[in-house]
MIDOSE-1310 file (N, C-alpha, C; in nm, 2 decimals, decimal comma, always signed):
residues 298
xxxx	+6,82/+8,51/+11,48/+6,94/+8,58/+11,45/+7,05/+8,48/+11,40; +7,11/+8,50/+11,29/+7,21/+8,41/+11,23/+7,33/+8,40/+11,32; +7,38/+8,27/+11,34/+7,50/+8,25/+11,42/+7,48/+8,29/+11,56; +7,36/+8,29/+11,62/+7,34/+8,34/+11,75/+7,38/+8,23/+11,86
xxxx	+7,40/+8,28/+11,98/+7,44/+8,20/+12,09/+7,34/+8,23/+12,21; +7,29/+8,13/+12,28/+7,20/+8,16/+12,39/+7,27/+8,13/+12,52; +7,25/+8,22/+12,62/+7,31/+8,21/+12,75/+7,21/+8,21/+12,86; +7,25/+8,15/+12,97/+7,17/+8,16/+13,09/+7,26/+8,23/+13,19
xxxx	+7,22/+8,34/+13,24/+7,30/+8,42/+13,34/+7,24/+8,42/+13,48; +7,32/+8,40/+13,57/+7,28/+8,40/+13,71/+7,37/+8,50/+13,79; +7,31/+8,60/+13,85/+7,38/+8,70/+13,92/+7,33/+8,71/+14,06; +7,41/+8,67/+14,16/+7,36/+8,67/+14,30/+7,44/+8,77/+14,38
xxxx	+7,37/+8,86/+14,45/+7,43/+8,96/+14,53/+7,37/+8,95/+14,67; +7,46/+8,95/+14,77/+7,42/+8,94/+14,91/+7,48/+9,05/+14,99; +7,40/+9,13/+15,06/+7,45/+9,23/+15,16/+7,42/+9,18/+15,30; +7,52/+9,17/+15,38/+7,51/+9,15/+15,52/+7,54/+9,27/+15,60
xxxx	+7,44/+9,33/+15,67/+7,46/+9,46/+15,73/+7,50/+9,43/+15,88; +7,57/+9,53/+15,93/+7,62/+9,52/+16,07/+7,51/+9,55/+16,17; +7,40/+9,60/+16,13/+7,28/+9,62/+16,21/+7,16/+9,63/+16,13; +7,04/+9,66/+16,19/+6,92/+9,67/+16,11/+6,92/+9,80/+16,02
xxxx	+6,88/+9,78/+15,90/+6,85/+9,89/+15,81/+6,70/+9,93/+15,83; +6,68/+10,05/+15,87/+6,54/+10,09/+15,90/+6,46/+10,12/+15,78; +6,53/+10,18/+15,68/+6,46/+10,22/+15,55/+6,56/+10,22/+15,44; +6,52/+10,18/+15,32/+6,62/+10,19/+15,21/+6,54/+10,20/+15,08
xxxx	+6,61/+10,26/+14,98/+6,57/+10,26/+14,84/+6,68/+10,20/+14,76; +6,65/+10,11/+14,67/+6,74/+10,04/+14,58/+6,71/+10,06/+14,44; +6,81/+10,07/+14,35/+6,79/+10,08/+14,21/+6,87/+9,97/+14,14; +6,81/+9,88/+14,07/+6,88/+9,76/+14,01/+6,88/+9,77/+13,86
xxxx	+7,00/+9,76/+13,80/+7,02/+9,74/+13,66/+7,07/+9,60/+13,64; +6,97/+9,51/+13,62/+7,01/+9,37/+13,61/+6,93/+9,30/+13,50; +6,86/+9,37/+13,42/+6,78/+9,31/+13,31/+6,85/+9,35/+13,17; +6,87/+9,26/+13,08/+6,94/+9,29/+12,96/+6,85/+9,38/+12,87
xxxx	+6,92/+9,46/+12,79/+6,86/+9,54/+12,69/+6,83/+9,46/+12,56; +6,72/+9,49/+12,49/+6,70/+9,43/+12,36/+6,76/+9,52/+12,25; +6,82/+9,46/+12,15/+6,88/+9,54/+12,04/+6,87/+9,45/+11,91; +6,91/+9,50/+11,80/+6,90/+9,42/+11,68/+6,98/+9,29/+11,69
xxxx	+7,08/+9,28/+11,77/+7,16/+9,16/+11,78/+7,16/+9,10/+11,93; +7,06/+9,14/+12,01/+7,05/+9,08/+12,14/+6,90/+9,08/+12,18; +6,85/+8,97/+12,23/+6,71/+8,95/+12,27/+6,71/+8,88/+12,40; +6,64/+8,95/+12,50/+6,62/+8,89/+12,63/+6,50/+8,79/+12,62
xxxx	+6,52/+8,66/+12,64/+6,42/+8,56/+12,63/+6,35/+8,53/+12,76; +6,41/+8,56/+12,87/+6,34/+8,54/+13,00/+6,42/+8,62/+13,11; +6,35/+8,66/+13,21/+6,42/+8,73/+13,32/+6,34/+8,72/+13,45; +6,41/+8,71/+13,56/+6,34/+8,71/+13,69/+6,44/+8,77/+13,79
xxxx	+6,39/+8,83/+13,89/+6,47/+8,89/+14,00/+6,40/+8,85/+14,13; +6,46/+8,76/+14,21/+6,41/+8,71/+14,34/+6,48/+8,79/+14,45; +6,40/+8,83/+14,55/+6,45/+8,92/+14,66/+6,42/+8,86/+14,79; +6,51/+8,87/+14,88/+6,49/+8,83/+15,02/+6,56/+8,93/+15,11
xxxx	+6,48/+9,00/+15,20/+6,33/+9,00/+15,21/+6,26/+9,06/+15,09; +6,14/+9,04/+15,08/+6,06/+9,11/+14,98/+6,04/+9,26/+15,01; +6,05/+9,34/+14,92/+6,04/+9,49/+14,94/+5,90/+9,53/+14,98; +5,88/+9,65/+15,03/+5,75/+9,70/+15,06/+5,69/+9,75/+14,93
xxxx	+5,77/+9,80/+14,84/+5,72/+9,84/+14,70/+5,82/+9,80/+14,60; +5,78/+9,76/+14,48/+5,87/+9,72/+14,37/+5,80/+9,78/+14,24; +5,89/+9,84/+14,16/+5,84/+9,90/+14,03/+5,94/+9,88/+13,92; +5,89/+9,83/+13,81/+5,98/+9,82/+13,69/+5,97/+9,95/+13,61
xxxx	+6,08/+10,00/+13,56/+6,08/+10,13/+13,50/+6,19/+10,14/+13,39; +6,20/+10,25/+13,32/+6,31/+10,28/+13,23/+6,39/+10,40/+13,28; +6,52/+10,40/+13,28/+6,60/+10,51/+13,32/+6,61/+10,61/+13,20; +6,68/+10,72/+13,22/+6,69/+10,82/+13,11/+6,76/+10,77/+12,98
xxxx	+6,83/+10,66/+12,99/+6,90/+10,61/+12,88/+6,83/+10,49/+12,81; +6,71/+10,46/+12,86/+6,63/+10,35/+12,81/+6,66/+10,22/+12,87; +6,74/+10,21/+12,97/+6,77/+10,08/+13,04/+6,66/+10,04/+13,13; +6,64/+9,91/+13,13/+6,54/+9,85/+13,23/+6,59/+9,86/+13,37
xxxx	+6,51/+9,91/+13,46/+6,56/+9,92/+13,60/+6,44/+9,87/+13,69; +6,48/+9,82/+13,81/+6,39/+9,78/+13,91/+6,41/+9,86/+14,03; +6,30/+9,93/+14,07/+6,31/+10,02/+14,19/+6,25/+9,95/+14,31; +6,32/+9,95/+14,42/+6,27/+9,89/+14,54/+6,27/+9,99/+14,66
xxxx	+6,17/+9,97/+14,75/+6,17/+10,04/+14,87/+6,14/+9,95/+14,99; +6,22/+9,96/+15,09/+6,21/+9,88/+15,21/+6,18/+9,97/+15,33; +6,06/+9,95/+15,40/+6,03/+10,03/+15,51/+6,02/+9,95/+15,64; +6,07/+9,83/+15,64/+6,07/+9,74/+15,76/+6,21/+9,71/+15,79
xxxx	+6,25/+9,69/+15,91/+6,39/+9,66/+15,95/+6,44/+9,53/+15,89; +6,56/+9,53/+15,84/+6,62/+9,41/+15,78/+6,77/+9,42/+15,80; +6,84/+9,30/+15,82/+6,98/+9,30/+15,84/+7,06/+9,23/+15,73; +6,99/+9,20/+15,62/+7,05/+9,15/+15,50/+6,96/+9,17/+15,38
xxxx	+7,02/+9,17/+15,26/+6,95/+9,18/+15,14/+7,01/+9,08/+15,04; +6,93/+8,99/+14,99/+6,97/+8,90/+14,89/+6,90/+8,92/+14,76; +6,97/+8,94/+14,65/+6,91/+8,96/+14,52/+6,97/+8,86/+14,42; +6,88/+8,78/+14,36/+6,92/+8,68/+14,26/+6,85/+8,71/+14,13
xxxx	+6,93/+8,75/+14,03/+6,88/+8,78/+13,90/+6,91/+8,66/+13,81; +6,82/+8,61/+13,73/+6,84/+8,50/+13,64/+6,78/+8,54/+13,50; +6,86/+8,54/+13,40/+6,80/+8,58/+13,27/+6,85/+8,48/+13,16; +6,77/+8,47/+13,06/+6,80/+8,40/+12,94/+6,81/+8,50/+12,82
xxxx	+6,92/+8,49/+12,75/+6,94/+8,59/+12,65/+7,01/+8,53/+12,52; +6,97/+8,58/+12,41/+7,02/+8,53/+12,28/+7,10/+8,64/+12,22; +7,23/+8,61/+12,18/+7,32/+8,71/+12,12/+7,35/+8,67/+11,98; +7,33/+8,76/+11,88/+7,36/+8,74/+11,74/+7,49/+8,81/+11,71
xxxx	+7,54/+8,78/+11,59/+7,67/+8,84/+11,55/+7,64/+8,98/+11,50; +7,71/+9,08/+11,55/+7,69/+9,22/+11,51/+7,73/+9,23/+11,36; +7,66/+9,33/+11,30/+7,69/+9,35/+11,16/+7,84/+9,39/+11,14; +7,89/+9,36/+11,02/+8,03/+9,39/+10,99/+8,05/+9,54/+10,97
xxxx	+8,15/+9,59/+11,03/+8,19/+9,73/+11,01/+8,34/+9,74/+10,98; +8,37/+9,76/+10,86/+8,51/+9,77/+10,82/+8,57/+9,90/+10,88; +8,69/+9,88/+10,95/+8,75/+9,99/+11,02/+8,79/+10,10/+10,93; +8,82/+10,08/+10,80/+8,87/+10,18/+10,71/+8,75/+10,25/+10,64
xxxx	+8,63/+10,21/+10,66/+8,51/+10,26/+10,59/+8,43/+10,36/+10,68; +8,48/+10,38/+10,81/+8,40/+10,47/+10,89/+8,45/+10,62/+10,86; +8,37/+10,71/+10,90/+8,40/+10,85/+10,87/+8,53/+10,89/+10,94; +8,60/+10,99/+10,89/+8,72/+11,04/+10,96/+8,68/+11,10/+11,10
xxxx	+8,77/+11,08/+11,19/+8,73/+11,11/+11,33/+8,71/+11,26/+11,34; +8,78/+11,35/+11,26/+8,76/+11,49/+11,27/+8,62/+11,53/+11,22; +8,57/+11,46/+11,12/+8,44/+11,48/+11,07/+8,33/+11,45/+11,17; +8,35/+11,34/+11,24/+8,26/+11,30/+11,35/+8,26/+11,40/+11,46
xxxx	+8,38/+11,44/+11,50/+8,39/+11,54/+11,60/+8,32/+11,67/+11,57; +8,34/+11,72/+11,44/+8,28/+11,84/+11,40/+8,13/+11,83/+11,39; +8,08/+11,71/+11,36/+7,93/+11,69/+11,35/+7,86/+11,69/+11,48; +7,94/+11,68/+11,59/+7,89/+11,68/+11,73/+7,90/+11,82/+11,79
xxxx	+7,95/+11,91/+11,72/+7,96/+12,05/+11,78/+7,83/+12,12/+11,75; +7,79/+12,19/+11,86/+7,66/+12,27/+11,85/+7,69/+12,40/+11,77; +7,61/+12,42/+11,66/+7,63/+12,53/+11,57/+7,50/+12,61/+11,56; +7,40/+12,57/+11,62/+7,27/+12,64/+11,60/+7,19/+12,58/+11,49
xxxx	+7,26/+12,50/+11,40/+7,19/+12,44/+11,29/+7,12/+12,31/+11,33; +7,03/+12,26/+11,25/+6,96/+12,14/+11,28/+7,05/+12,02/+11,28; +7,04/+11,93/+11,38/+7,12/+11,81/+11,38/+7,03/+11,69/+11,37; +7,09/+11,58/+11,32/+7,02/+11,45/+11,31/+6,98/+11,40/+11,45
xxxx	+6,88/+11,32/+11,45/+6,84/+11,26/+11,58/+6,95/+11,18/+11,64; +7,03/+11,11/+11,55/+7,13/+11,02/+11,60/+7,25/+11,11/+11,66; +7,28/+11,22/+11,60/+7,38/+11,31/+11,66/+7,33/+11,37/+11,79; +7,21/+11,41/+11,79/+7,15/+11,47/+11,92/+7,16/+11,37/+12,03
xxxx	+7,13/+11,24/+12,00/+7,14/+11,14/+12,11/+7,28/+11,12/+12,15; +7,38/+11,12/+12,05/+7,52/+11,10/+12,09/+7,58/+11,21/+12,17; +7,52/+11,33/+12,16/+7,57/+11,44/+12,24/+7,57/+11,42/+12,39; +7,48/+11,34/+12,44/+7,48/+11,31/+12,58/+7,60/+11,23/+12,63
xxxx	+7,67/+11,17/+12,53/+7,79/+11,09/+12,57/+7,92/+11,15/+12,52; +7,92/+11,28/+12,50/+8,03/+11,36/+12,45/+8,10/+11,44/+12,57; +8,02/+11,47/+12,67/+8,06/+11,56/+12,77/+8,13/+11,49/+12,89; +8,20/+11,57/+12,97/+8,25/+11,52/+13,10/+8,14/+11,47/+13,19
xxxx	+8,17/+11,37/+13,27/+8,07/+11,31/+13,36/+8,13/+11,28/+13,49; +8,06/+11,23/+13,59/+8,11/+11,22/+13,72/+8,24/+11,13/+13,73; +8,25/+11,03/+13,65/+8,36/+10,94/+13,66/+8,46/+10,96/+13,54; +8,42/+11,04/+13,44/+8,50/+11,06/+13,32/+8,54/+11,20/+13,31
xxxx	+8,67/+11,24/+13,32/+8,72/+11,37/+13,30/+8,76/+11,40/+13,16; +8,74/+11,53/+13,12/+8,79/+11,57/+12,99/+8,91/+11,66/+13,02; +9,03/+11,61/+12,98/+9,16/+11,67/+13,01/+9,26/+11,66/+12,90; +9,35/+11,76/+12,89/+9,45/+11,76/+12,79/+9,54/+11,63/+12,79
xxxx	+9,57/+11,58/+12,91/+9,65/+11,46/+12,92/+9,59/+11,34/+12,85; +9,46/+11,33/+12,86/+9,39/+11,22/+12,79/+9,39/+11,24/+12,64; +9,37/+11,36/+12,60/+9,38/+11,39/+12,45/+9,51/+11,36/+12,40; +9,62/+11,40/+12,47/+9,76/+11,38/+12,42/+9,79/+11,23/+12,42
xxxx	+9,73/+11,15/+12,51/+9,76/+11,01/+12,51/+9,71/+10,94/+12,38; +9,60/+11,00/+12,33/+9,54/+10,94/+12,20/+9,60/+11,00/+12,08; +9,71/+11,09/+12,09/+9,77/+11,15/+11,97/+9,81/+11,05/+11,86; +9,88/+10,95/+11,90/+9,93/+10,85/+11,80/+9,83/+10,75/+11,76
xxxx	+9,70/+10,76/+11,81/+9,60/+10,67/+11,76/+9,50/+10,74/+11,67; +9,46/+10,86/+11,70/+9,37/+10,94/+11,62/+9,46/+11,04/+11,53; +9,50/+10,99/+11,42/+9,59/+11,06/+11,33/+9,50/+11,15/+11,24; +9,56/+11,25/+11,17/+9,48/+11,34/+11,08/+9,41/+11,25/+10,97
xxxx	+9,29/+11,28/+10,95/+9,20/+11,22/+10,85/+9,19/+11,07/+10,87; +9,22/+11,01/+10,98/+9,21/+10,87/+11,00/+9,06/+10,83/+11,02; +9,02/+10,72/+10,97/+8,88/+10,67/+11,00/+8,87/+10,65/+11,15; +8,75/+10,69/+11,20/+8,74/+10,69/+11,35/+8,75/+10,55/+11,40
xxxx	+8,69/+10,45/+11,34/+8,69/+10,31/+11,39/+8,83/+10,26/+11,39; +8,91/+10,29/+11,29/+9,05/+10,25/+11,29/+9,13/+10,31/+11,41; +9,10/+10,44/+11,43/+9,17/+10,51/+11,54/+9,12/+10,46/+11,68; +8,99/+10,43/+11,69/+8,94/+10,38/+11,82/+9,00/+10,24/+11,85
xxxx	+9,01/+10,16/+11,75/+9,08/+10,03/+11,77/+9,22/+10,04/+11,81; +9,29/+10,14/+11,75/+9,43/+10,16/+11,79/+9,44/+10,21/+11,93; +9,35/+10,29/+11,97/+9,34/+10,34/+12,11/+9,31/+10,22/+12,21; +9,22/+10,13/+12,17/+9,19/+10,02/+12,25/+9,31/+9,93/+12,27
xxxx	+9,39/+9,90/+12,16/+9,51/+9,82/+12,16/+9,61/+9,89/+12,25; +9,63/+10,02/+12,25/+9,72/+10,09/+12,33/+9,69/+10,08/+12,48; +9,57/+10,10/+12,51/+9,53/+10,09/+12,65/+9,55/+9,95/+12,70; +9,51/+9,85/+12,63/+9,53/+9,72/+12,67/+9,68/+9,68/+12,69
xxxx	+9,76/+9,74/+12,61/+9,91/+9,71/+12,62/+9,97/+9,79/+12,73; +9,93/+9,91/+12,76/+9,99/+10,00/+12,86/+9,94/+9,98/+13,00; +9,83/+9,93/+13,02/+9,77/+9,92/+13,15/+9,76/+9,77/+13,20; +9,78/+9,75/+13,33/+9,78/+9,62/+13,39/+9,64/+9,59/+13,44
xxxx	+9,59/+9,48/+13,41/+9,46/+9,43/+13,47/+9,49/+9,38/+13,61; +9,45/+9,45/+13,71/+9,49/+9,41/+13,85/+9,37/+9,42/+13,94; +9,30/+9,31/+13,96/+9,18/+9,31/+14,05/+9,22/+9,35/+14,19; +9,14/+9,43/+14,25/+9,17/+9,48/+14,39/+9,26/+9,60/+14,40
xxxx	+9,32/+9,64/+14,29/+9,40/+9,76/+14,29/+9,32/+9,89/+14,29; +9,20/+9,89/+14,25/+9,11/+10,01/+14,25/+8,97/+9,97/+14,31; +8,89/+10,07/+14,33/+8,75/+10,05/+14,37/+8,67/+10,16/+14,31; +8,54/+10,16/+14,34/+8,45/+10,25/+14,28/+8,48/+10,40/+14,31
xxxx	+8,56/+10,42/+14,41/+8,60/+10,56/+14,45/+8,73/+10,60/+14,38; +8,79/+10,51/+14,31/+8,92/+10,55/+14,24/+8,88/+10,63/+14,12; +8,95/+10,75/+14,11/+8,92/+10,84/+14,00/+8,99/+10,79/+13,87; +8,94/+10,84/+13,76/+9,00/+10,80/+13,63/+9,14/+10,85/+13,62
xxxx	+9,17/+10,96/+13,68/+9,30/+11,02/+13,68/+9,40/+10,94/+13,76; +9,35/+10,89/+13,87/+9,44/+10,80/+13,96/+9,47/+10,67/+13,88; +9,37/+10,61/+13,82/+9,39/+10,48/+13,75/+9,48/+10,51/+13,63; +9,47/+10,62/+13,56/+9,55/+10,66/+13,45/+9,69/+10,67/+13,49
xxxx	+9,72/+10,74/+13,60/+9,85/+10,76/+13,65/+9,92/+10,63/+13,70; +9,84/+10,55/+13,76/+9,89/+10,42/+13,81/+9,92/+10,32/+13,71; +9,85/+10,34/+13,59/+9,86/+10,24/+13,48/+9,81/+10,10/+13,52; +9,71/+10,10/+13,60/+9,65/+9,97/+13,64/+9,51/+9,98/+13,69
xxxx	+9,44/+9,87/+13,69/+9,30/+9,88/+13,73/+9,22/+9,76/+13,68; +9,09/+9,78/+13,68/+9,00/+9,67/+13,64/+8,92/+9,72/+13,52; +8,82/+9,64/+13,48/+8,75/+9,67/+13,35/+8,68/+9,81/+13,36; +8,63/+9,85/+13,48/+8,57/+9,98/+13,49/+8,67/+10,09/+13,47
xxxx	+8,79/+10,07/+13,51/+8,89/+10,17/+13,49/+8,94/+10,18/+13,35; +8,96/+10,06/+13,28/+8,99/+10,06/+13,14/+8,89/+10,13/+13,06; +8,76/+10,11/+13,09/+8,65/+10,17/+13,01/+8,65/+10,32/+13,04; +8,67/+10,37/+13,16/+8,67/+10,51/+13,19/+8,78/+10,58/+13,13
xxxx	+8,90/+10,52/+13,12/+9,02/+10,58/+13,06/+8,99/+10,60/+12,91; +8,94/+10,49/+12,84/+8,91/+10,50/+12,70/+8,81/+10,61/+12,67; +8,71/+10,61/+12,76/+8,60/+10,72/+12,74/+8,66/+10,86/+12,75; +8,75/+10,87/+12,85/+8,81/+11,01/+12,88/+8,90/+11,05/+12,76
xxxx	+8,97/+10,95/+12,70/+9,05/+10,98/+12,58/+8,96/+11,03/+12,46; +8,86/+10,95/+12,44/+8,77/+10,98/+12,32/+8,69/+11,11/+12,34; +8,64/+11,13/+12,46/+8,56/+11,26/+12,49/+8,65/+11,38/+12,49; +8,78/+11,36/+12,53/+8,87/+11,47/+12,53/+8,91/+11,52/+12,39
xxxx	+8,88/+11,43/+12,29/+8,89/+11,46/+12,15/+8,76/+11,51/+12,09; +8,66/+11,53/+12,17/+8,53/+11,58/+12,12/+8,44/+11,47/+12,06; +8,48/+11,35/+12,09/+8,40/+11,24/+12,03/+8,30/+11,18/+12,13; +8,20/+11,11/+12,09/+8,09/+11,06/+12,18/+8,12/+10,91/+12,20
xxxx	+8,12/+10,87/+12,33/+8,14/+10,73/+12,36/+8,06/+10,70/+12,49; +8,01/+10,59/+12,51/+7,93/+10,56/+12,63/+7,98/+10,43/+12,70; +7,96/+10,43/+12,83/+8,00/+10,32/+12,91/+7,89/+10,21/+12,91; +7,94/+10,09/+12,89/+7,84/+9,97/+12,88/+7,87/+9,87/+12,99
xxxx	+7,77/+9,83/+13,06/+7,78/+9,73/+13,16/+7,71/+9,60/+13,12; +7,77/+9,49/+13,16/+7,71/+9,36/+13,12/+7,79/+9,25/+13,17; +7,79/+9,14/+13,09/+7,86/+9,02/+13,14/+7,94/+8,96/+13,02; +8,03/+8,87/+13,06/+8,11/+8,79/+12,96/+8,08/+8,64/+12,99
xxxx	+8,09/+8,57/+12,88/+8,07/+8,42/+12,90/+8,18/+8,38/+13,01; +8,13/+8,28/+13,09/+8,22/+8,24/+13,20/+8,32/+8,14/+13,15; +8,28/+8,04/+13,07/+8,37/+7,94/+13,01/+8,38/+7,95/+12,86; +8,50/+7,93/+12,81/+8,51/+7,94/+12,66/+8,46/+7,81/+12,59
xxxx	+8,41/+7,82/+12,47/+8,37/+7,70/+12,40/+8,50/+7,62/+12,36; +8,48/+7,49/+12,33/+8,59/+7,41/+12,30/+8,67/+7,47/+12,19; +8,81/+7,47/+12,21/+8,90/+7,52/+12,11/+8,91/+7,67/+12,10; +8,84/+7,74/+12,19/+8,85/+7,88/+12,18/+8,96/+7,94/+12,28
xxxx	+8,97/+8,07/+12,28/+9,07/+8,13/+12,36/+9,04/+8,11/+12,51; +9,13/+8,13/+12,60/+9,10/+8,12/+12,75/+8,99/+8,21/+12,79; +8,95/+8,19/+12,92/+8,85/+8,27/+12,98/+8,89/+8,42/+12,97; +8,80/+8,50/+12,93/+8,82/+8,65/+12,92/+8,84/+8,71/+13,05
xxxx	+8,92/+8,82/+13,06/+8,94/+8,90/+13,18/+8,81/+8,97/+13,21; +8,76/+8,95/+13,34/+8,64/+9,02/+13,38/+8,52/+8,92/+13,39; +8,54/+8,79/+13,35/+8,44/+8,69/+13,36/+8,41/+8,67/+13,51; +8,30/+8,60/+13,54/+8,26/+8,57/+13,67/+8,22/+8,69/+13,76
xxxx	+8,20/+8,81/+13,69/+8,15/+8,93/+13,76/+8,09/+9,02/+13,65; +8,03/+9,13/+13,70/+7,99/+9,23/+13,60/+8,11/+9,28/+13,52; +8,09/+9,31/+13,40/+8,20/+9,36/+13,31/+8,16/+9,49/+13,26; +8,26/+9,56/+13,20/+8,23/+9,70/+13,14/+8,32/+9,71/+13,02
xxxx	+8,27/+9,78/+12,92/+8,34/+9,82/+12,80/+8,29/+9,95/+12,75; +8,33/+9,98/+12,62/+8,30/+10,11/+12,56/+8,22/+10,09/+12,43; +8,13/+10,19/+12,41/+8,06/+10,19/+12,28/+8,09/+10,33/+12,22; +8,14/+10,33/+12,09/+8,19/+10,45/+12,03/+8,09/+10,49/+11,92
xxxx	+8,05/+10,61/+11,91/+7,96/+10,66/+11,81/+8,05/+10,68/+11,68; +8,02/+10,59/+11,58/+8,11/+10,58/+11,47/+8,03/+10,57/+11,34; +7,99/+10,69/+11,29/+7,92/+10,69/+11,16/+8,00/+10,64/+11,05; +7,95/+10,58/+10,94/+7,80/+10,56/+10,92/+7,75/+10,43/+10,99
xxxx	+7,82/+10,36/+11,07/+7,78/+10,24/+11,13/+7,70/+10,25/+11,26; +7,70/+10,37/+11,32/+7,63/+10,39/+11,44/+7,72/+10,36/+11,56; +7,68/+10,29/+11,66/+7,76/+10,26/+11,78/+7,83/+10,13/+11,76; +7,96/+10,13/+11,79/+8,05/+10,01/+11,78/+8,11/+9,98/+11,92
xxxx	+8,09/+9,86/+11,97/+8,14/+9,83/+12,10/+8,28/+9,77/+12,10; +8,36/+9,82/+12,19/+8,50/+9,78/+12,20/+8,54/+9,75/+12,35; +8,61/+9,64/+12,37/+8,64/+9,60/+12,51/+8,80/+9,62/+12,53; +8,84/+9,73/+12,59/+8,98/+9,75/+12,61/+9,05/+9,65/+12,71
xxxx	+8,97/+9,60/+12,80/+9,02/+9,51/+12,90/+9,08/+9,38/+12,83; +9,00/+9,33/+12,73/+9,04/+9,21/+12,66/+9,09/+9,24/+12,52; +9,09/+9,37/+12,47/+9,15/+9,40/+12,34/+9,07/+9,34/+12,23; +8,94/+9,34/+12,24/+8,85/+9,28/+12,13/+8,74/+9,37/+12,10
xxxx	+8,69/+9,35/+11,97/+8,56/+9,40/+11,93/+8,45/+9,31/+11,99; +8,35/+9,37/+12,04/+8,25/+9,30/+12,10/+8,16/+9,22/+12,00; +8,14/+9,09/+12,03/+8,07/+9,00/+11,94/+7,97/+8,92/+12,03; +7,98/+8,79/+12,02/+7,88/+8,70/+12,09/+7,92/+8,66/+12,23
xxxx	+8,04/+8,71/+12,28/+8,08/+8,67/+12,41/+8,03/+8,77/+12,52; +7,98/+8,89/+12,47/+7,94/+8,99/+12,56/+7,78/+9,01/+12,57; +7,73/+9,03/+12,69/+7,59/+9,05/+12,71/+7,57/+9,19/+12,76; +7,49/+9,27/+12,69/+7,47/+9,41/+12,74/+7,35/+9,42/+12,84
xxxx	+7,38/+9,48/+12,95/+7,27/+9,50/+13,05/+7,23/+9,65/+13,03; +7,32/+9,74/+13,04/+7,28/+9,88/+13,03/+7,40/+9,97/+12,98; +7,36/+10,09/+12,93/+7,47/+10,18/+12,90/+7,43/+10,32/+12,95; +7,54/+10,40/+12,97/+7,52/+10,54/+13,03/+7,65/+10,62/+13,00
xxxx	+7,66/+10,73/+13,08/+7,78/+10,81/+13,06/+7,90/+10,75/+13,13; +7,88/+10,68/+13,24/+7,99/+10,61/+13,32/+7,93/+10,51/+13,42; +8,01/+10,46/+13,50/+7,97/+10,36/+13,59/+7,85/+10,40/+13,68; +7,85/+10,53/+13,72/+7,75/+10,58/+13,81/+7,61/+10,57/+13,76
xxxx	+7,60/+10,57/+13,62/+7,46/+10,56/+13,56/+7,41/+10,42/+13,56; +7,50/+10,32/+13,57/+7,45/+10,19/+13,54/+7,50/+10,08/+13,64; +7,53/+10,13/+13,76/+7,57/+10,03/+13,86/+7,47/+9,92/+13,88; +7,51/+9,79/+13,89/+7,41/+9,69/+13,90/+7,31/+9,71/+14,02
xxxx	+7,37/+9,75/+14,13/+7,28/+9,78/+14,25/+7,33/+9,91/+14,31; +7,24/+10,00/+14,33/+7,28/+10,12/+14,39/+7,16/+10,16/+14,49; +7,20/+10,21/+14,61/+7,09/+10,24/+14,70/+7,13/+10,34/+14,80; +7,02/+10,38/+14,88/+7,04/+10,47/+14,99/+6,97/+10,40/+15,11
xxxx	+7,05/+10,39/+15,22/+6,99/+10,32/+15,33/+7,00/+10,41/+15,46; +6,91/+10,38/+15,55/+6,91/+10,44/+15,68/+6,94/+10,34/+15,79; +7,06/+10,35/+15,85/+7,10/+10,25/+15,95/+7,19/+10,14/+15,88; +7,20/+10,03/+15,95/+7,28/+9,92/+15,89/+7,42/+9,91/+15,93
xxxx	+7,49/+10,03/+15,96/+7,63/+10,02/+15,99/+7,71/+9,97/+15,88; +7,83/+9,91/+15,91/+7,91/+9,85/+15,81/+7,84/+9,73/+15,75; +7,88/+9,70/+15,62/+7,82/+9,58/+15,56/+7,93/+9,50/+15,49; +7,89/+9,37/+15,46/+7,98/+9,28/+15,38/+7,90/+9,25/+15,26
xxxx	+7,97/+9,25/+15,14/+7,91/+9,23/+15,01/+7,97/+9,11/+14,95; +7,89/+9,02/+14,89/+7,94/+8,91/+14,81/+7,86/+8,91/+14,68; +7,93/+8,89/+14,57/+7,87/+8,88/+14,44/+7,92/+8,76/+14,37; +7,83/+8,68/+14,31/+7,87/+8,57/+14,22/+7,79/+8,58/+14,09
xxxx	+7,86/+8,56/+13,98/+7,81/+8,57/+13,85/+7,85/+8,45/+13,77; +7,76/+8,38/+13,70/+7,79/+8,28/+13,60/+7,71/+8,30/+13,47; +7,78/+8,28/+13,36/+7,72/+8,30/+13,23/+7,75/+8,17/+13,15; +7,65/+8,09/+13,13/+7,67/+7,96/+13,06/+7,59/+7,95/+12,94
xx	+7,64/+7,89/+12,83/+7,56/+7,86/+12,71/+7,45/+7,76/+12,74; +7,33/+7,79/+12,68/+7,22/+7,69/+12,70/+7,23/+7,57/+12,61
């Protein structure tokens, strides 16, 4: 890949439980996706304790997942994922050369006529989901971004700029239980909230957009901009269905089009589809969680 950058990612998660967990099932999204401008060169996931069963699989969106089952008592769980990945420069997509947003919206309406495979796939990311509401207030917020006959990419970029300017990045102000409406009203949150708000605005206009989880480079190269917001942890951004270019990734937290600083792990309808670790446990009581992430160029 021309102009590519190689990274080494280390993602360490530790759960300390208040008591023994008698049984648990865990689902891990910790392996990068391959795409025309991203290639996973190596990956490993070390576990302590070792699970009773472990299976590699694909979820409904084509993301790599690791399924674990524990049937012996344990009072902690340590997961260390290490991957090597190469990121190339995405193809250029001029914002004024994308289809008008109304044309894209209309192409995603079900009329009983045959649809292209690309549009059929995009339909999964047009509807309301658990973390993303379709409401008039979100549609109205995008009024001055998606103007009549405006190219979709141009309008999506304007919406990204608006969200970045109107909302405060405030770690600790929200959590995974904070609704998109609460974050929208408070005008503050973290990358997950910024992404959910942008998704809600686009889907409320009848457009297709998906939630992307991944990582950011931890340290900037010499002479580059400062560390991006959301580094040193899992990050989230938005991918917009934008014909004729396909899917274009935008990061409202940092107000940038995604290039070689972002590593894609998984995408889905919202955070609930692609949480790095999600599980069901029996026992354990309260738990303490610590997460450390580093992304360094090789």
